[in-house]
NUDOKE-381724 format. One record per residue (C-alpha): x, y, z; residue in three letters; residue number from 1. Coordinates in nm, 4 decimals. Layout:
BEGIN
<rec><px>X</px><py>Y</py><pz>Z</pz><type>Ala</type><seq>NUM</seq></rec>
...
This chain:
BEGIN
<rec><px>12.7913</px><py>20.4070</py><pz>13.8036</pz><type>Met</type><seq>1</seq></rec>
<rec><px>12.5383</px><py>20.1420</py><pz>13.6410</pz><type>Gly</type><seq>2</seq></rec>
<rec><px>12.3878</px><py>20.1360</py><pz>13.9869</pz><type>Gly</type><seq>3</seq></rec>
<rec><px>12.5492</px><py>20.1387</py><pz>14.3167</pz><type>Gly</type><seq>4</seq></rec>
<rec><px>12.6980</px><py>20.3706</py><pz>14.5658</pz><type>Gly</type><seq>5</seq></rec>
<rec><px>12.5364</px><py>20.5093</py><pz>14.8845</pz><type>Phe</type><seq>6</seq></rec>
<rec><px>12.1938</px><py>20.4896</py><pz>14.7652</pz><type>Ser</type><seq>7</seq></rec>
<rec><px>12.2072</px><py>20.1200</py><pz>14.6564</pz><type>Met</type><seq>8</seq></rec>
<rec><px>12.5007</px><py>19.9398</py><pz>14.8459</pz><type>Glu</type><seq>9</seq></rec>
<rec><px>12.5861</px><py>19.8865</py><pz>15.2150</pz><type>Ser</type><seq>10</seq></rec>
<rec><px>12.9395</px><py>19.9215</py><pz>15.1453</pz><type>Asn</type><seq>11</seq></rec>
<rec><px>13.1424</px><py>20.2494</py><pz>15.0506</pz><type>His</type><seq>12</seq></rec>
<rec><px>13.3823</px><py>20.0987</py><pz>14.7935</pz><type>Leu</type><seq>13</seq></rec>
<rec><px>13.2513</px><py>20.2980</py><pz>14.4928</pz><type>Met</type><seq>14</seq></rec>
<rec><px>13.2058</px><py>20.6188</py><pz>14.6870</pz><type>Asp</type><seq>15</seq></rec>
<rec><px>13.5715</px><py>20.5694</py><pz>14.8536</pz><type>Asp</type><seq>16</seq></rec>
<rec><px>13.7092</px><py>20.5558</py><pz>14.4930</pz><type>Phe</type><seq>17</seq></rec>
<rec><px>13.5328</px><py>20.8576</py><pz>14.4058</pz><type>Ile</type><seq>18</seq></rec>
<rec><px>13.6729</px><py>21.0517</py><pz>14.6818</pz><type>Leu</type><seq>19</seq></rec>
<rec><px>14.0122</px><py>20.9149</py><pz>14.6144</pz><type>Ser</type><seq>20</seq></rec>
<rec><px>14.0015</px><py>21.0907</py><pz>14.2753</pz><type>Leu</type><seq>21</seq></rec>
<rec><px>14.0020</px><py>21.4449</py><pz>14.4152</pz><type>Ser</type><seq>22</seq></rec>
<rec><px>14.3561</px><py>21.5940</py><pz>14.4678</pz><type>Pro</type><seq>23</seq></rec>
<rec><px>14.1962</px><py>21.8339</py><pz>14.7714</pz><type>Arg</type><seq>24</seq></rec>
<rec><px>14.1283</px><py>21.6340</py><pz>15.0554</pz><type>Gln</type><seq>25</seq></rec>
<rec><px>13.8912</px><py>21.6437</py><pz>15.2309</pz><type>Pro</type><seq>26</seq></rec>
<rec><px>13.7038</px><py>21.6792</py><pz>14.8843</pz><type>Ala</type><seq>27</seq></rec>
<rec><px>13.4141</px><py>21.9264</py><pz>14.8259</pz><type>Arg</type><seq>28</seq></rec>
<rec><px>13.1643</px><py>21.6741</py><pz>14.7269</pz><type>Val</type><seq>29</seq></rec>
<rec><px>12.8158</px><py>21.8497</py><pz>14.5993</pz><type>Cys</type><seq>30</seq></rec>
<rec><px>12.4979</px><py>21.6183</py><pz>14.5601</pz><type>Phe</type><seq>31</seq></rec>
<rec><px>12.2493</px><py>21.6969</py><pz>14.2672</pz><type>Val</type><seq>32</seq></rec>
<rec><px>11.9448</px><py>21.5150</py><pz>14.3182</pz><type>Pro</type><seq>33</seq></rec>
<rec><px>11.7339</px><py>21.6879</py><pz>14.0214</pz><type>Thr</type><seq>34</seq></rec>
<rec><px>11.6366</px><py>21.3688</py><pz>13.8791</pz><type>Ala</type><seq>35</seq></rec>
<rec><px>11.4561</px><py>21.2459</py><pz>14.1945</pz><type>Ser</type><seq>36</seq></rec>
<rec><px>11.2789</px><py>21.5995</py><pz>14.2414</pz><type>Ala</type><seq>37</seq></rec>
<rec><px>11.5110</px><py>21.6930</py><pz>14.4918</pz><type>Asp</type><seq>38</seq></rec>
<rec><px>11.4130</px><py>21.3866</py><pz>14.7224</pz><type>Ser</type><seq>39</seq></rec>
<rec><px>11.4311</px><py>21.4909</py><pz>15.0899</pz><type>Ala</type><seq>40</seq></rec>
<rec><px>11.5048</px><py>21.1107</py><pz>15.1592</pz><type>Ala</type><seq>41</seq></rec>
<rec><px>11.8014</px><py>21.0910</py><pz>14.9082</pz><type>Tyr</type><seq>42</seq></rec>
<rec><px>11.9466</px><py>21.3979</py><pz>15.0463</pz><type>Leu</type><seq>43</seq></rec>
<rec><px>11.9566</px><py>21.2613</py><pz>15.3868</pz><type>Val</type><seq>44</seq></rec>
<rec><px>12.1174</px><py>20.9426</py><pz>15.2620</pz><type>Lys</type><seq>45</seq></rec>
<rec><px>12.3726</px><py>21.1570</py><pz>15.0857</pz><type>Phe</type><seq>46</seq></rec>
<rec><px>12.4531</px><py>21.3538</py><pz>15.3994</pz><type>Tyr</type><seq>47</seq></rec>
<rec><px>12.4623</px><py>21.0342</py><pz>15.6255</pz><type>Arg</type><seq>48</seq></rec>
<rec><px>12.7049</px><py>20.8537</py><pz>15.3585</pz><type>Ala</type><seq>49</seq></rec>
<rec><px>12.9625</px><py>21.1531</py><pz>15.3220</pz><type>Phe</type><seq>50</seq></rec>
<rec><px>12.9582</px><py>21.3594</py><pz>15.6438</pz><type>Ser</type><seq>51</seq></rec>
<rec><px>13.2842</px><py>21.3199</py><pz>15.8244</pz><type>Gly</type><seq>52</seq></rec>
<rec><px>13.4527</px><py>21.1934</py><pz>15.4999</pz><type>Arg</type><seq>53</seq></rec>
<rec><px>13.4141</px><py>21.5002</py><pz>15.2900</pz><type>Ala</type><seq>54</seq></rec>
<rec><px>13.2800</px><py>21.8691</py><pz>15.2790</pz><type>Ile</type><seq>55</seq></rec>
<rec><px>12.9042</px><py>21.7655</py><pz>15.1774</pz><type>Ala</type><seq>56</seq></rec>
<rec><px>12.6765</px><py>21.9977</py><pz>15.0095</pz><type>Thr</type><seq>57</seq></rec>
<rec><px>12.4050</px><py>21.9869</py><pz>14.7664</pz><type>Asp</type><seq>58</seq></rec>
<rec><px>12.2348</px><py>22.1763</py><pz>14.4683</pz><type>Leu</type><seq>59</seq></rec>
<rec><px>11.8681</px><py>22.1537</py><pz>14.4653</pz><type>Thr</type><seq>60</seq></rec>
<rec><px>11.6008</px><py>22.3342</py><pz>14.2387</pz><type>Phe</type><seq>61</seq></rec>
<rec><px>11.3057</px><py>22.3401</py><pz>14.4475</pz><type>Phe</type><seq>62</seq></rec>
<rec><px>11.4649</px><py>22.5228</py><pz>14.7665</pz><type>Asp</type><seq>63</seq></rec>
<rec><px>11.3988</px><py>22.9007</py><pz>14.7392</pz><type>Pro</type><seq>64</seq></rec>
<rec><px>11.7645</px><py>22.9705</py><pz>14.8983</pz><type>Ser</type><seq>65</seq></rec>
<rec><px>11.9418</px><py>22.7362</py><pz>14.6398</pz><type>Ser</type><seq>66</seq></rec>
<rec><px>12.1694</px><py>22.9481</py><pz>14.3858</pz><type>Pro</type><seq>67</seq></rec>
<rec><px>11.9961</px><py>22.7322</py><pz>14.1144</pz><type>Ala</type><seq>68</seq></rec>
<rec><px>11.6593</px><py>22.9013</py><pz>14.2161</pz><type>Arg</type><seq>69</seq></rec>
<rec><px>11.7944</px><py>23.2715</py><pz>14.1057</pz><type>Arg</type><seq>70</seq></rec>
<rec><px>11.8666</px><py>23.2339</py><pz>13.7131</pz><type>Pro</type><seq>71</seq></rec>
<rec><px>11.9471</px><py>23.6335</py><pz>13.7087</pz><type>Glu</type><seq>72</seq></rec>
<rec><px>12.2263</px><py>23.5561</py><pz>13.9338</pz><type>Arg</type><seq>73</seq></rec>
<rec><px>12.3810</px><py>23.2764</py><pz>13.7326</pz><type>Ser</type><seq>74</seq></rec>
<rec><px>12.7354</px><py>23.4124</py><pz>13.8188</pz><type>Ser</type><seq>75</seq></rec>
<rec><px>12.6407</px><py>23.2879</py><pz>14.1586</pz><type>Glu</type><seq>76</seq></rec>
<rec><px>12.5409</px><py>22.9335</py><pz>14.0600</pz><type>Leu</type><seq>77</seq></rec>
<rec><px>12.8585</px><py>22.9239</py><pz>13.8547</pz><type>Glu</type><seq>78</seq></rec>
<rec><px>13.0797</px><py>23.0218</py><pz>14.1391</pz><type>Ala</type><seq>79</seq></rec>
<rec><px>12.9144</px><py>22.7581</py><pz>14.3586</pz><type>Phe</type><seq>80</seq></rec>
<rec><px>12.9734</px><py>22.4886</py><pz>14.0977</pz><type>Val</type><seq>81</seq></rec>
<rec><px>13.3345</px><py>22.6131</py><pz>14.0638</pz><type>Ala</type><seq>82</seq></rec>
<rec><px>13.4009</px><py>22.5533</py><pz>14.4297</pz><type>Glu</type><seq>83</seq></rec>
<rec><px>13.3251</px><py>22.1843</py><pz>14.4149</pz><type>Gln</type><seq>84</seq></rec>
<rec><px>13.5860</px><py>21.8905</py><pz>14.3583</pz><type>Asp</type><seq>85</seq></rec>
<rec><px>13.3194</px><py>21.6356</py><pz>14.2725</pz><type>Ile</type><seq>86</seq></rec>
<rec><px>12.9551</px><py>21.6580</py><pz>14.1644</pz><type>Ile</type><seq>87</seq></rec>
<rec><px>12.7775</px><py>21.3541</py><pz>14.2362</pz><type>Tyr</type><seq>88</seq></rec>
<rec><px>12.4245</px><py>21.3203</py><pz>14.0301</pz><type>Val</type><seq>89</seq></rec>
<rec><px>12.1591</px><py>21.0928</py><pz>14.1641</pz><type>Gly</type><seq>90</seq></rec>
<rec><px>11.9199</px><py>20.8792</py><pz>13.9862</pz><type>Gly</type><seq>91</seq></rec>
<rec><px>11.5765</px><py>20.9062</py><pz>13.8769</pz><type>Gly</type><seq>92</seq></rec>
<rec><px>11.4196</px><py>21.0837</py><pz>13.5691</pz><type>Asn</type><seq>93</seq></rec>
<rec><px>11.6916</px><py>21.1546</py><pz>13.3171</pz><type>Thr</type><seq>94</seq></rec>
<rec><px>11.4730</px><py>21.3650</py><pz>13.0810</pz><type>Ala</type><seq>95</seq></rec>
<rec><px>11.3450</px><py>21.5950</py><pz>13.3635</pz><type>Asn</type><seq>96</seq></rec>
<rec><px>11.6897</px><py>21.6264</py><pz>13.4712</pz><type>Leu</type><seq>97</seq></rec>
<rec><px>11.8368</px><py>21.7450</py><pz>13.1416</pz><type>Leu</type><seq>98</seq></rec>
<rec><px>11.5522</px><py>21.9774</py><pz>13.0634</pz><type>Ala</type><seq>99</seq></rec>
<rec><px>11.5767</px><py>22.1382</py><pz>13.4226</pz><type>Ile</type><seq>100</seq></rec>
<rec><px>11.9404</px><py>22.1980</py><pz>13.3989</pz><type>Trp</type><seq>101</seq></rec>
<rec><px>11.9222</px><py>22.3410</py><pz>13.0460</pz><type>Arg</type><seq>102</seq></rec>
<rec><px>11.6523</px><py>22.5755</py><pz>13.1571</pz><type>Ala</type><seq>103</seq></rec>
<rec><px>11.8904</px><py>22.7194</py><pz>13.4314</pz><type>His</type><seq>104</seq></rec>
<rec><px>12.2064</px><py>22.6902</py><pz>13.2361</pz><type>Gly</type><seq>105</seq></rec>
<rec><px>12.3540</px><py>22.4204</py><pz>13.4751</pz><type>Leu</type><seq>106</seq></rec>
<rec><px>12.4681</px><py>22.2119</py><pz>13.1522</pz><type>Asp</type><seq>107</seq></rec>
<rec><px>12.6942</px><py>22.4520</py><pz>13.0413</pz><type>Lys</type><seq>108</seq></rec>
<rec><px>12.8260</px><py>22.5454</py><pz>13.3967</pz><type>Ile</type><seq>109</seq></rec>
<rec><px>12.8854</px><py>22.1517</py><pz>13.4297</pz><type>Leu</type><seq>110</seq></rec>
<rec><px>13.0696</px><py>22.1342</py><pz>13.1100</pz><type>Arg</type><seq>111</seq></rec>
<rec><px>13.3246</px><py>22.4117</py><pz>13.2272</pz><type>Glu</type><seq>112</seq></rec>
<rec><px>13.3653</px><py>22.2621</py><pz>13.5198</pz><type>Ala</type><seq>113</seq></rec>
<rec><px>13.4550</px><py>21.9489</py><pz>13.3581</pz><type>Trp</type><seq>114</seq></rec>
<rec><px>13.6857</px><py>22.1013</py><pz>13.1241</pz><type>Leu</type><seq>115</seq></rec>
<rec><px>13.8655</px><py>22.2800</py><pz>13.4354</pz><type>Arg</type><seq>116</seq></rec>
<rec><px>13.9063</px><py>21.9053</py><pz>13.5734</pz><type>Gly</type><seq>117</seq></rec>
<rec><px>13.6139</px><py>21.8934</py><pz>13.8122</pz><type>Ala</type><seq>118</seq></rec>
<rec><px>13.5081</px><py>21.5188</py><pz>13.8948</pz><type>Ile</type><seq>119</seq></rec>
<rec><px>13.1566</px><py>21.4411</py><pz>13.7312</pz><type>Leu</type><seq>120</seq></rec>
<rec><px>13.0235</px><py>21.1122</py><pz>13.8569</pz><type>Cys</type><seq>121</seq></rec>
<rec><px>12.6453</px><py>20.9681</py><pz>13.9249</pz><type>Gly</type><seq>122</seq></rec>
<rec><px>12.4375</px><py>20.6511</py><pz>13.9162</pz><type>Val</type><seq>123</seq></rec>
<rec><px>12.1792</px><py>20.5640</py><pz>13.6872</pz><type>Ser</type><seq>124</seq></rec>
<rec><px>12.0283</px><py>20.8892</py><pz>13.5653</pz><type>Ala</type><seq>125</seq></rec>
<rec><px>12.3518</px><py>21.0361</py><pz>13.6913</pz><type>Gly</type><seq>126</seq></rec>
<rec><px>12.5357</px><py>20.8034</py><pz>13.4394</pz><type>Met</type><seq>127</seq></rec>
<rec><px>12.3482</px><py>20.8752</py><pz>13.1372</pz><type>Ile</type><seq>128</seq></rec>
<rec><px>12.3415</px><py>21.2364</py><pz>13.1792</pz><type>Cys</type><seq>129</seq></rec>
<rec><px>12.7017</px><py>21.2680</py><pz>13.0931</pz><type>Trp</type><seq>130</seq></rec>
<rec><px>12.6723</px><py>21.0656</py><pz>12.7672</pz><type>Phe</type><seq>131</seq></rec>
<rec><px>12.5461</px><py>21.1186</py><pz>12.4240</pz><type>Arg</type><seq>132</seq></rec>
<rec><px>12.2261</px><py>20.9441</py><pz>12.5140</pz><type>Gly</type><seq>133</seq></rec>
<rec><px>12.1203</px><py>20.6422</py><pz>12.6803</pz><type>Gly</type><seq>134</seq></rec>
<rec><px>11.8319</px><py>20.3956</py><pz>12.7664</pz><type>Val</type><seq>135</seq></rec>
<rec><px>11.5890</px><py>20.5481</py><pz>12.9746</pz><type>Thr</type><seq>136</seq></rec>
<rec><px>11.2500</px><py>20.4766</py><pz>13.1754</pz><type>Asp</type><seq>137</seq></rec>
<rec><px>11.1920</px><py>20.8715</py><pz>13.1957</pz><type>Ser</type><seq>138</seq></rec>
<rec><px>10.8582</px><py>20.8135</py><pz>12.9890</pz><type>Phe</type><seq>139</seq></rec>
<rec><px>10.7470</px><py>20.4815</py><pz>13.1310</pz><type>Gly</type><seq>140</seq></rec>
<rec><px>10.8658</px><py>20.2057</py><pz>12.9292</pz><type>Asp</type><seq>141</seq></rec>
<rec><px>11.2338</px><py>20.1815</py><pz>12.8411</pz><type>Leu</type><seq>142</seq></rec>
<rec><px>11.3290</px><py>20.3642</py><pz>12.5083</pz><type>Glu</type><seq>143</seq></rec>
<rec><px>11.5991</px><py>20.5649</py><pz>12.3548</pz><type>Ala</type><seq>144</seq></rec>
<rec><px>11.7105</px><py>20.9227</py><pz>12.5072</pz><type>Leu</type><seq>145</seq></rec>
<rec><px>11.9216</px><py>21.0822</py><pz>12.2569</pz><type>Pro</type><seq>146</seq></rec>
<rec><px>11.9747</px><py>21.4163</py><pz>12.4067</pz><type>Asp</type><seq>147</seq></rec>
<rec><px>12.2484</px><py>21.3946</py><pz>12.6641</pz><type>Gly</type><seq>148</seq></rec>
<rec><px>12.5247</px><py>21.6327</py><pz>12.7310</pz><type>Leu</type><seq>149</seq></rec>
<rec><px>12.7423</px><py>21.4651</py><pz>12.5192</pz><type>Gly</type><seq>150</seq></rec>
<rec><px>13.0639</px><py>21.4870</py><pz>12.7229</pz><type>Leu</type><seq>151</seq></rec>
<rec><px>13.1330</px><py>21.1583</py><pz>12.6275</pz><type>Ile</type><seq>152</seq></rec>
<rec><px>13.0476</px><py>21.0441</py><pz>12.2898</pz><type>Asp</type><seq>153</seq></rec>
<rec><px>12.8858</px><py>20.7142</py><pz>12.3289</pz><type>Ala</type><seq>154</seq></rec>
<rec><px>12.5571</px><py>20.6159</py><pz>12.4656</pz><type>Thr</type><seq>155</seq></rec>
<rec><px>12.4853</px><py>20.4573</py><pz>12.8298</pz><type>Ala</type><seq>156</seq></rec>
<rec><px>12.2763</px><py>20.1619</py><pz>12.9567</pz><type>Cys</type><seq>157</seq></rec>
<rec><px>12.2751</px><py>20.1482</py><pz>13.3602</pz><type>Pro</type><seq>158</seq></rec>
<rec><px>12.1206</px><py>19.8697</py><pz>13.5527</pz><type>His</type><seq>159</seq></rec>
<rec><px>12.2306</px><py>19.6290</py><pz>13.2769</pz><type>Tyr</type><seq>160</seq></rec>
<rec><px>12.1907</px><py>19.3274</py><pz>13.4998</pz><type>Asp</type><seq>161</seq></rec>
<rec><px>11.9457</px><py>19.4742</py><pz>13.7485</pz><type>Gly</type><seq>162</seq></rec>
<rec><px>11.6443</px><py>19.5084</py><pz>13.5153</pz><type>Glu</type><seq>163</seq></rec>
<rec><px>11.5430</px><py>19.2477</py><pz>13.2991</pz><type>Ala</type><seq>164</seq></rec>
<rec><px>11.4562</px><py>19.4252</py><pz>13.0157</pz><type>Gln</type><seq>165</seq></rec>
<rec><px>11.7676</px><py>19.6646</py><pz>13.0110</pz><type>Arg</type><seq>166</seq></rec>
<rec><px>11.9845</px><py>19.4583</py><pz>12.7902</pz><type>Arg</type><seq>167</seq></rec>
<rec><px>11.7609</px><py>19.3230</py><pz>12.5171</pz><type>Pro</type><seq>168</seq></rec>
<rec><px>11.6397</px><py>19.7082</py><pz>12.5069</pz><type>Thr</type><seq>169</seq></rec>
<rec><px>11.9752</px><py>19.8454</py><pz>12.4572</pz><type>Tyr</type><seq>170</seq></rec>
<rec><px>12.0731</px><py>19.5811</py><pz>12.1861</pz><type>Gln</type><seq>171</seq></rec>
<rec><px>11.7673</px><py>19.6209</py><pz>11.9813</pz><type>Arg</type><seq>172</seq></rec>
<rec><px>11.8012</px><py>19.9949</py><pz>12.0084</pz><type>Leu</type><seq>173</seq></rec>
<rec><px>12.1704</px><py>19.9666</py><pz>11.8807</pz><type>Val</type><seq>174</seq></rec>
<rec><px>12.0437</px><py>19.7217</py><pz>11.6167</pz><type>Gly</type><seq>175</seq></rec>
<rec><px>11.7944</px><py>19.9572</py><pz>11.4991</pz><type>Asp</type><seq>176</seq></rec>
<rec><px>12.0712</px><py>20.2574</py><pz>11.4782</pz><type>Gly</type><seq>177</seq></rec>
<rec><px>12.1037</px><py>20.4043</py><pz>11.8115</pz><type>Phe</type><seq>178</seq></rec>
<rec><px>12.4842</px><py>20.4625</py><pz>11.8571</pz><type>Pro</type><seq>179</seq></rec>
<rec><px>12.6607</px><py>20.2290</py><pz>12.0404</pz><type>Gly</type><seq>180</seq></rec>
<rec><px>12.8174</px><py>20.2735</py><pz>12.3653</pz><type>Gly</type><seq>181</seq></rec>
<rec><px>12.8774</px><py>20.1177</py><pz>12.7126</pz><type>Tyr</type><seq>182</seq></rec>
<rec><px>12.6359</px><py>19.9536</py><pz>12.9530</pz><type>Ala</type><seq>183</seq></rec>
<rec><px>12.7162</px><py>19.8875</py><pz>13.3266</pz><type>Ala</type><seq>184</seq></rec>
<rec><px>12.5650</px><py>19.6283</py><pz>13.5772</pz><type>Asp</type><seq>185</seq></rec>
<rec><px>12.4458</px><py>19.7403</py><pz>13.9135</pz><type>Asp</type><seq>186</seq></rec>
<rec><px>12.7609</px><py>19.7532</py><pz>14.1275</pz><type>Gly</type><seq>187</seq></rec>
<rec><px>12.9899</px><py>19.8445</py><pz>13.8214</pz><type>Ala</type><seq>188</seq></rec>
<rec><px>13.1116</px><py>20.1727</py><pz>13.6766</pz><type>Ala</type><seq>189</seq></rec>
<rec><px>13.3203</px><py>20.3486</py><pz>13.3945</pz><type>Leu</type><seq>190</seq></rec>
<rec><px>13.6319</px><py>20.5718</py><pz>13.4818</pz><type>His</type><seq>191</seq></rec>
<rec><px>13.6866</px><py>20.8274</py><pz>13.2480</pz><type>Phe</type><seq>192</seq></rec>
<rec><px>13.9624</px><py>21.0972</py><pz>13.2299</pz><type>Arg</type><seq>193</seq></rec>
<rec><px>13.8707</px><py>21.3432</py><pz>13.0081</pz><type>Gly</type><seq>194</seq></rec>
<rec><px>13.6863</px><py>21.1482</py><pz>12.7257</pz><type>Thr</type><seq>195</seq></rec>
<rec><px>13.9358</px><py>20.8356</py><pz>12.7531</pz><type>Glu</type><seq>196</seq></rec>
<rec><px>13.8134</px><py>20.5187</py><pz>12.9349</pz><type>Leu</type><seq>197</seq></rec>
<rec><px>14.0925</px><py>20.4500</py><pz>13.1958</pz><type>Val</type><seq>198</seq></rec>
<rec><px>13.9185</px><py>20.1383</py><pz>13.3714</pz><type>Glu</type><seq>199</seq></rec>
<rec><px>13.5913</px><py>19.9506</py><pz>13.4570</pz><type>Ala</type><seq>200</seq></rec>
<rec><px>13.5209</px><py>19.9002</py><pz>13.8178</pz><type>Leu</type><seq>201</seq></rec>
<rec><px>13.3194</px><py>19.7072</py><pz>14.0237</pz><type>Ser</type><seq>202</seq></rec>
<rec><px>13.1980</px><py>19.6853</py><pz>14.3953</pz><type>Ser</type><seq>203</seq></rec>
<rec><px>13.0799</px><py>19.3400</py><pz>14.3947</pz><type>Arg</type><seq>204</seq></rec>
<rec><px>13.2173</px><py>19.0352</py><pz>14.2145</pz><type>Asp</type><seq>205</seq></rec>
<rec><px>13.0457</px><py>18.9398</py><pz>13.9003</pz><type>Gly</type><seq>206</seq></rec>
<rec><px>12.9337</px><py>19.2902</py><pz>13.8485</pz><type>Ala</type><seq>207</seq></rec>
<rec><px>13.0531</px><py>19.3910</py><pz>13.4605</pz><type>Gly</type><seq>208</seq></rec>
<rec><px>13.0967</px><py>19.6661</py><pz>13.2005</pz><type>Val</type><seq>209</seq></rec>
<rec><px>13.0205</px><py>19.6090</py><pz>12.8440</pz><type>Tyr</type><seq>210</seq></rec>
<rec><px>13.0844</px><py>19.7576</py><pz>12.5244</pz><type>Arg</type><seq>211</seq></rec>
<rec><px>12.7863</px><py>19.7407</py><pz>12.2685</pz><type>Val</type><seq>212</seq></rec>
<rec><px>12.8145</px><py>19.8492</py><pz>11.9279</pz><type>Glu</type><seq>213</seq></rec>
<rec><px>12.7460</px><py>19.7125</py><pz>11.5545</pz><type>Met</type><seq>214</seq></rec>
<rec><px>12.9855</px><py>19.5474</py><pz>11.3688</pz><type>Arg</type><seq>215</seq></rec>
<rec><px>12.9667</px><py>19.4090</py><pz>11.0255</pz><type>Asp</type><seq>216</seq></rec>
<rec><px>12.5826</px><py>19.4395</py><pz>11.0568</pz><type>Gly</type><seq>217</seq></rec>
<rec><px>12.5422</px><py>19.2532</py><pz>11.3753</pz><type>Glu</type><seq>218</seq></rec>
<rec><px>12.5141</px><py>19.3948</py><pz>11.7433</pz><type>Val</type><seq>219</seq></rec>
<rec><px>12.8264</px><py>19.2814</py><pz>11.9387</pz><type>Val</type><seq>220</seq></rec>
<rec><px>12.8552</px><py>19.3083</py><pz>12.3342</pz><type>Glu</type><seq>221</seq></rec>
<rec><px>13.2017</px><py>19.2742</py><pz>12.4687</pz><type>Arg</type><seq>222</seq></rec>
<rec><px>13.2766</px><py>19.2397</py><pz>12.8142</pz><type>Arg</type><seq>223</seq></rec>
<rec><px>13.5316</px><py>19.4461</py><pz>12.9262</pz><type>Leu</type><seq>224</seq></rec>
<rec><px>13.8159</px><py>19.3956</py><pz>13.1955</pz><type>Glu</type><seq>225</seq></rec>
<rec><px>13.6905</px><py>19.4989</py><pz>13.5435</pz><type>Thr</type><seq>226</seq></rec>
<rec><px>13.8734</px><py>19.5732</py><pz>13.8679</pz><type>Arg</type><seq>227</seq></rec>
<rec><px>13.6968</px><py>19.4362</py><pz>14.1602</pz><type>Leu</type><seq>228</seq></rec>
<rec><px>13.7655</px><py>19.7359</py><pz>14.4104</pz><type>Leu</type><seq>229</seq></rec>
<rec><px>13.8492</px><py>19.4849</py><pz>14.6936</pz><type>Glu</type><seq>230</seq></rec>
<rec><px>14.1724</px><py>19.4302</py><pz>14.5019</pz><type>Gly</type><seq>231</seq></rec>
<rec><px>14.0886</px><py>19.1378</py><pz>14.2884</pz><type>Gln</type><seq>232</seq></rec>
<rec><px>14.0247</px><py>19.1087</py><pz>13.9075</pz><type>Lys</type><seq>233</seq></rec>
<rec><px>13.7385</px><py>18.9152</py><pz>13.7302</pz><type>His</type><seq>234</seq></rec>
């Protein structure tokens, strides 16, 4: 999600769609708020949004009781992740998220979960992390982040219409040689099955998804057909 879901929207359209992807119902949904330094307020929002609709849990790195805090027992962390149907990653600092995950081996565990069919999703930093890289404000100003997990061999730019400098920065970076990829407005998302893009989705009319890449020496932005989750198309 470029921006949206329980942390940004009053409707549940995007989160309902994510839940619908799980073959097991109620789905086991694990919230990973690493990018926000395990914000307590963010965790509260998650549980308020998903309680009663799913089996909700979380994975944090600052709680001594978390399996992530015991790297010598990595099998426990792996087993915990393997129990989840959906991994839902929150927004915040993407660079910090990636560094912490790699320090604890969660990057490899999530890749294995993905290969087994787990649903990996997220918003903002939780969008960028699955890609090869993206546009981030992790270091202050917007700039390229080249070291995402690379499950999707493309780059990503969230908040494409939500922050004034996202669109020009992404296009400038691609023009300067940064790999092309996908941009998503707030309220828009990309649904991949494996590495194949299945469809673009939105939870509000007008929110779009875009393919941004170099063609014949020029940066080209192409808006993708996007399905409005209320059942309309635009």
